[in-house]
N, C-alpha and C positions, 0 to 999 in steps of 0.2 A: 656461838654466834650465830646469827641466823643468817638461813640461806637468803641472797639475793635472788628475787623474781627475776629471769632475763625480761621476757617479755610486757613486762611492768608497769614502764616508763609512761607517766603522765603524761600528758599533749602541751603542755608547756613546757617538760623538759624534752620533750623529741621538737618539739620548736626551737629548743635550744641548741641541739645537736644540729638540728638542719641547717637555719644559718649558721653555725660552725664550718661546720662543712664548705655550703657556698660563697662563703668569705676565704676559706681555705683555697678554692679551686681558682675564684677570682684571684686570687694572689700569683696563682701560677700560671695562668691565661697567659699568655704572647698578646694577643686584639686584646686584652685590657688597657696594655698602653696604649693602645689606641681611639679607646671609645669616650663617646659622650653625649649626652643626652638631646642636644643643640645638633641645627645642623652643620655647623663649623668642627665637625669631626671624623675623621676617616671612616670610622664605623658609630654609625647611629642606632645608641643605646634608647631598646623602645623598653619601657617597664608598664606598661601601662594598656587596656584596650580602647579602641577609640568606638564609640557607636554607629551601627552600620546600617541598613538595609538587609543587609542579608546577617545580624546581630555582632556582638563582640569581635572587632577583630583588629589586629594590629597593624596601624597604617603608618607610613611615613609619606611625609609631605614634600614635592618637589616642585619649587616656584618657579617658573620661566620668568628670563629677562622681558622687558619687555621691548615692544620691535619699533611701535610708530614713534616718528621725528615731533610730535608734541604738536603746538599751535602755536603762532607768532603773533606780535603784537598783539590788539587787541580783537584779535578774530575769537569769534566765540569757542570758548571748552568746553561749557554744559553740552548733551550730546554725543561730543567728540571723545570720551573718556574711553581707554583701553583697558581691557577688564584682562584682572589676574588671570593667566593658564598655571592651576597649578596640578599635577602630575601625583594620584595617588597612588602609591604604591599596598598592596597586601602583601605582606607578607604573615605564611601559612604558618601555624604553630602544631607542633605534637609532641609526644612525650616519649622521652627515652630511659632507660632503667636499666641497673644493673643490680647485682647483690654479692654478696661473699657470704663464705659458711665454713665454719670450721668441725674439723675433722673427729669432735668429740674429746669430753672429759679430759680422758688419757695422753687422748694425742696435744691437749692442748690446757695445761690446766692453770692457764693466767686467770687471771680474775675478770670479770666479766667489762669492769670499764677497763681495762686493756683492749681486752679484744674491740671494746667500740672503736678506743682512741683509734688501733692499727685500722678496723674499717673504714673509720673515717679520713685519713689518710690515702688511702688505698682508692676508693672511691671518688676523693677530691684529685688524685693528678688523673686516675681514668677519664674525669668528665673535663678536666680542664687541656688534655690534650685532643679529645675528642673534639672537642668545641674547638678549641684551633683547627685541629685537621680538616673540620667542616667548613670552617673560614673561608681557609685558603683555596681548598678545590671550588667554594662555592664562587672566591674571586676569579677565579681561571678559568671558569668553566667546565670546570670535569667533575663526571658524574662521580657518586657515590660508592660507585662497585671497585674501582681503584685504591687504592694508595696512593702515600701522599709521594713516594718513589716510584710511583707508575707500577707497582706490583697489584696484580687483581687481586680483591679482596675474597676470601671463600665465597663459597657459592652455599651458602645454610638457609635451613629453611626459612618459609615468610612470617617475617614479624623478627625473626634474628638478621636482618641485615640493614645497614645507613638506607639504604636505599629503597626500604620499606615507610622510611618518617615521611612526611606529608609533604612537606616543602623538599622533597629531595627531586619531584620533577619538576620543580622551578627554575634547578640549574641550566645557566642556559649559555652554549658557547661564546666565547666573547664577538662584539659584534663587528663590524669591517670596519668601519673607522675607528677604531678601539684593538685592532688585532695588529701586530708590528711583529719584525721579526729579526735580526742584526743580521746583515751581509756585508762582510767584510770592513770597510770603515764607518761605511753608511746603515742606514736603520731602510726599511721595504716593509710593504707590504705582508700581514703576518702568515703560516703555514708551517707547518713543521718539516713536509717533505723536502723543502728544498734547503734546510738547515744543514750547513758543510762545519766539522773540525772544526773549520778555524772563524766560525760566527762566533767569537767571546765577546762577551762585555768591556769596553775599553769607555777611557773619559768623553773622549769626543760623541760616542750612544747616548750618553747622560744627557750632554747637553742639546743634543738634536733632540733628546724626548721630552723637555723640560717645554724647548719650543713649540716643539708638534702640538702638546698640548695646552699651552698661551692661546695657540692659533685654532685651537679645536675650542675656544671655551671653558674647557676643563676649570673649576672652579680649587687651588687651593685651600689651602686651611691655616691659621694664622691671625692676627690683626689684621692686613693688610693680603689676604685672599692670596698669598703668595709663594707658601711651603708647602713641598710634596713629598711624598716618603717613597721608597725604591723597596720593594723586597727583594731580595737574592738569596741562593741556599751558601752556602760554606764554602763549597766551590766557588761560586760565583764571584763571592767575596774576596777570597785567595787569587783568582783570574785580574783583577780591579788593583790588587795590592800590587801585582804583577806588572800593571799597566806602569810605563814611565811616565805620559802625561799626568795619568791619575794621580799617582804618587806625589807629582810635584805640586800641583795646586793645591792637594790633602795640608802637604807637611808647607805649604806657604801661606796656607789659612789658619791652620791651626796652630797651640801656641808653642814655643819653642821648649826644645830639652824633652826628657822622659814623658813628661804630659801630654804629648801630641796625641792626638788619640794611632793612630799608625803605632808610635811602639807603646802604649800605653797596653794594647792587643785587645781592642774595644770594637764592640761588635755593632755600634753605629757609627758613620761616619758621613759629614756633610760637606758637600760640593754644591757651588751656585744653587741654593738655596732648597736642594732635594738631602731629604735625609735617610742617608741610607744604611739598612740594616740586614743581615744576614739571619736567617733562620732556617732550620734542617725538614719544615714541615712546606716550603716552600714548592711547589709539584716540579719534578724532575722523572725523569727517566733511568737513574741507575738500577734499578730493581724489577722495571721492562727484559720481558726477555728476548733473545735476537731474534731483531726482525720485526720488532714491535718499536722502537726507540724509533729515533727520528733520522732524516737525512732520506736520501733514493733508496737503498738500502737496508731502512731500517736499522742502522747498526751506528748513530751516532748520536752519546748521549746529551739530553738537553736539559734547560729550566724554563718554566715560565715565570720569569720576571714581571714584578706588578708596580707600578705605576701610581699609584695612589690620592686621590684630592680628595678634597670634602664629601661623601654621602658613599664612597664609594661602594661600599654594605649597611645592610641593616641588620638588625642582629635583636629581634621579640625576648623579652625575656620576663617570663611572666613566674613571680614567686621565686623563694627559694627550696623550690619542691618538697619531695617528702620522704619521710625517714619511717621504717616502718623495719619492725623486728619478729620473729620467728623463735621457735624452740620446733626438732624433729628430732624423732625418734624415742619418744618418750623422756624429752627434755634432756637428751646425753649430746645432742647439734643444738648450734646456734647459728644464724643467720639473719644478717642486717638487709635489707634491700636502701635504696634509694633513686627519686623518679626527679626526672627537673622536664620542664614543660619550656618551649622552646621555638626559635625560628629563623633562620637564616634568607636572604631574599637579596641577589645584587641588582641595583634599580637599575631601571633601562627609562628614555623619554624621547620623545621626538625631538632629535638635533635641528636645532637651525641651520648649524652648516651643511651639514650635508642632507637636510628635510627627511630622515630616514629617524626610526628608530636605531639607537645606541648605547652601549652601557653609559652613564650618567657619569664615573667619577673616577672608572681605573683603567688603563691602556695594560693589556698584555704584550709583553715581549720576549719570543723565545730567541734563546738563545745555545751557543754550543758550550759544555764543561769540561 
């Protein structure tokens, strides 16, 4: 039997493997459910570069509402037109790579094809997981030197940390009018220091949050721009399900019997046009050390729930990536690498309500868990 040359994949064959990996990663990505190429998506997916004076860049366009009242009767309109104001957001892109390597022929007597399959599965899961982590850290305004559970990432050499990505420097804290916290039965200006253990998310807060979003012209998604998405941790969702008001509203709004989402174990619930999703990568402090959590003493565990409308996040996705194979130790060991060019940015624009720069489509809500 002829030996299989591990590193002899043709260019077209590599394309098949890399497309397969990216397809598999997309299927595993939690954020994939909320991506779309238009401006009517929670996450706007940019797949092509735009020519600019600084070269080809990934750009998202935010169009401001018209402010002027118009011209009445037969008075002259010409010369009184209002210029449309567009806020271009440049999304920096960078490459992230990873690789797997077996221990050698005796340690891994499987076929070359099987090793490729395993590598594809492992790298696809890694990519999907890291993209999900960075997406929610970016939305939350949390720098990439922290895990999504508040634990510090290992301080590795330059080039081996997510904070070294070009777009990591563009992660910005929630802006003044987009940062709130639960305070008893209401919501107030955001801040983690004043969160107490009793400040848990409930039905009343969701109703107030939607009203706040509408009052502040945060555009929803859907045909009427009136649907929003709220992302919470599994612990946050559990607290909602234990809130009598929340349970009563979900129960009465849903179908009867075992198909009601409360009884079917659904991780998506709908209240007042707000789709509530639980996900373990929503930022929280469960992994933070004592004194580094929230509250006056730094000992209150909390979550940063995210209330999202349209264009809350931009995701630049350039190509399917690069698949490369190599051998080591006189062809005794095999290695496969994968690299992907992408970038994230939370759009910020000049808000007409506050007259200040504000996050465009997301409200960060700090709660206890």
